[in-house]
Residue frames relative to the residue before (quaternion, step in Angstrom):
aa qw qx qy qz dx dy dz
M 1.0000 0.0000 0.0000 0.0000 0.00 0.00 0.00
D 0.1454 -0.8046 0.5735 0.0513 3.54 -0.80 1.01
A 0.8498 0.1719 -0.1444 0.4768 3.53 -1.26 0.62
V 0.1222 0.8267 -0.5354 0.1220 3.56 1.02 0.80
D 0.6512 0.5389 -0.3058 0.4382 3.58 1.05 -0.77
E 0.6548 0.5230 -0.3114 0.4480 3.60 1.22 -0.30
C 0.4866 0.6597 -0.4395 0.3673 3.60 1.25 -0.04
S 0.4708 -0.7125 0.4500 0.2613 3.56 -0.95 0.87
D 0.7329 0.3517 -0.2244 0.5374 3.61 1.03 -0.67
R 0.1645 -0.8501 0.4955 0.0696 3.55 0.27 1.30
R 0.6059 0.5455 -0.3690 0.4463 3.61 1.05 -0.60
M 0.6500 0.5106 -0.3086 0.4707 3.55 1.00 -0.83
V 0.6295 0.5276 -0.3308 0.4647 3.58 1.01 -0.79
S 0.6577 0.5038 -0.3093 0.4669 3.59 0.89 -0.91
K 0.6503 0.5101 -0.3094 0.4703 3.57 0.97 -0.85
L 0.6537 0.5134 -0.3062 0.4640 3.59 0.93 -0.90
L 0.6451 0.5216 -0.3189 0.4584 3.58 0.94 -0.86
R 0.6560 0.5047 -0.3112 0.4670 3.60 0.93 -0.87
I 0.6454 0.5123 -0.3221 0.4662 3.60 0.96 -0.82
L 0.6750 0.4938 -0.2994 0.4592 3.58 0.87 -0.93
L 0.6613 0.5144 -0.3059 0.4521 3.58 1.02 -0.77
E 0.6195 0.5455 -0.3423 0.4489 3.59 1.18 -0.45
L 0.5849 0.5693 -0.3741 0.4402 3.60 1.18 -0.40
S 0.3669 -0.7695 0.4824 0.2013 3.58 -0.74 1.02
D 0.7375 0.4286 -0.2328 0.4672 3.59 1.11 -0.51
I 0.6237 0.5152 -0.3460 0.4753 3.57 1.14 0.60
Q 0.1539 -0.7344 0.6520 0.1091 3.51 -1.16 0.71
L 0.1369 -0.8214 0.5537 0.0027 3.51 -0.79 1.04
V 0.1060 -0.7469 0.6535 0.0615 3.54 -1.03 0.89
V 0.0802 -0.8071 0.5848 -0.0131 3.54 -0.72 1.14
F 0.1190 -0.7764 0.6170 0.0483 3.56 -0.91 0.98
N 0.2584 0.7590 -0.5643 0.1968 3.55 -0.77 1.01
Q 0.5460 -0.5365 0.5118 0.3900 3.49 -1.38 0.21
R 0.5982 -0.5594 0.4136 0.3976 3.58 -1.18 0.45
E 0.1316 0.7617 -0.6167 0.1490 3.54 -0.60 1.23
T 0.5497 -0.6686 0.3969 0.3053 3.56 -0.80 1.06
D 0.6828 0.4984 -0.3117 0.4339 3.61 0.81 -0.92
I 0.6577 0.4865 -0.3125 0.4827 3.59 1.02 -0.72
E 0.6353 0.5218 -0.3295 0.4642 3.58 0.98 -0.79
L 0.6433 0.5157 -0.3212 0.4658 3.58 1.01 -0.76
A 0.6505 0.5159 -0.3171 0.4585 3.59 0.98 -0.82
L 0.7359 0.4039 -0.2200 0.4969 3.59 1.06 -0.72
Q 0.4079 0.7574 -0.4427 0.2530 3.57 1.28 -0.21
G 0.8242 0.2279 -0.1922 0.4816 3.54 -0.92 0.97
A 0.7500 0.3643 -0.2079 0.5114 3.58 1.19 -0.38
A 0.7047 0.4818 -0.2500 0.4570 3.55 1.22 -0.29
H 0.2445 -0.6847 0.6630 0.1784 3.48 -1.32 0.57
E 0.2229 -0.8244 0.5115 0.0954 3.54 -0.41 1.23
I 0.0538 -0.7368 0.6733 0.0284 3.49 -1.12 0.84
A 0.1811 -0.8055 0.5586 0.0791 3.55 -0.39 1.23
L 0.1948 -0.7660 0.6053 0.0945 3.53 -0.91 0.99
T 0.3379 -0.7391 0.5431 0.2112 3.56 -0.81 0.94
I 0.6244 -0.5446 0.4018 0.3899 3.54 -1.18 0.52
A 0.6393 0.5351 -0.3350 0.4391 3.59 0.95 -0.83
A 0.6596 0.5015 -0.3130 0.4642 3.60 0.94 -0.84
V 0.6636 0.4931 -0.3022 0.4745 3.57 0.96 -0.85
D 0.6412 0.5186 -0.3243 0.4633 3.59 0.96 -0.83
N 0.6288 0.5252 -0.3326 0.4671 3.59 1.03 -0.76
D 0.6493 0.5076 -0.3152 0.4705 3.60 0.96 -0.84
I 0.6410 0.5161 -0.3195 0.4697 3.57 1.00 -0.81
A 0.6411 0.5232 -0.3222 0.4599 3.59 0.96 -0.84
I 0.6493 0.5076 -0.3132 0.4718 3.58 0.97 -0.85
Y 0.6556 0.5159 -0.3066 0.4584 3.58 0.95 -0.89
V 0.6673 0.4973 -0.3075 0.4614 3.60 0.84 -0.96
K 0.6486 0.5199 -0.3137 0.4589 3.57 0.94 -0.90
H 0.6564 0.5090 -0.3040 0.4665 3.58 0.96 -0.89
R 0.6682 0.5023 -0.3055 0.4560 3.60 0.88 -0.92
M 0.6574 0.4950 -0.3204 0.4691 3.58 0.96 -0.77
K 0.6589 0.5151 -0.3077 0.4538 3.57 1.00 -0.79
S 0.7582 0.3921 -0.2031 0.4797 3.58 0.99 -0.82
S 0.5380 0.6467 -0.3904 0.3742 3.59 1.27 -0.11
D 0.4131 -0.6940 0.5350 0.2479 3.57 -0.83 0.99
D 0.6361 0.5531 -0.3245 0.4291 3.57 1.07 -0.75
M 0.7517 0.3793 -0.2043 0.4994 3.58 1.08 -0.68
A 0.3680 0.7716 -0.4630 0.2340 3.59 1.27 0.02
F 0.7694 0.3583 -0.1852 0.4954 3.57 1.01 -0.74
W 0.4001 0.7050 -0.4867 0.3256 3.57 1.26 0.24
A 0.5239 -0.6089 0.4933 0.3338 3.55 -1.13 0.62
P 0.5937 -0.5897 0.4083 0.3648 3.61 -1.03 0.72
E 0.6205 0.5497 -0.3440 0.4410 3.60 1.07 -0.71
D 0.6518 0.5092 -0.3095 0.4691 3.58 1.04 -0.80
K 0.6336 0.5138 -0.3282 0.4763 3.57 1.01 -0.78
A 0.6419 0.5239 -0.3185 0.4605 3.57 0.99 -0.81
K 0.6289 0.5330 -0.3297 0.4601 3.59 1.04 -0.78
V 0.6363 0.5147 -0.3228 0.4754 3.58 0.99 -0.86
Q 0.6618 0.5111 -0.2989 0.4598 3.57 0.85 -1.00
D 0.7082 0.4689 -0.2605 0.4590 3.58 0.83 -1.03
S 0.6707 0.4936 -0.2961 0.4678 3.58 1.14 -0.54
L 0.7214 0.4772 -0.2637 0.4270 3.58 0.80 -0.98
T 0.6695 0.5466 -0.3229 0.3857 3.57 0.78 -0.97
P 0.7079 0.4413 -0.3021 0.4613 3.66 0.69 -0.88
K 0.6494 0.5324 -0.3188 0.4395 3.59 1.08 -0.68
A 0.5535 0.6059 -0.3986 0.4094 3.60 1.19 -0.38
D 0.0735 -0.8598 0.5006 0.0686 3.58 1.14 -0.69
G 0.7569 -0.4237 0.2111 0.4506 3.57 0.82 1.02
M 0.5346 0.6220 -0.4188 0.3899 3.58 1.21 0.17
């Protein structure tokens, strides 16, 4: 489940998470920003892996660079323009 913290009905999300965690034949991966209500719902059942903003930004930079390199549409772009895209997108991602 991705972006759990972005759901508008947080009580329903917490309830859903608790129900899913009670099922013995399911493995669940949850991606979210650190939010107390979600952490409480997952408490005792979750193995947390915290991603730092710098690590996520680095992954985003690698992805953007790869997409620009492999894009037929961008094959003829000037290197300076590609650099502008890279330099603009990565900082704006801010770990998202």
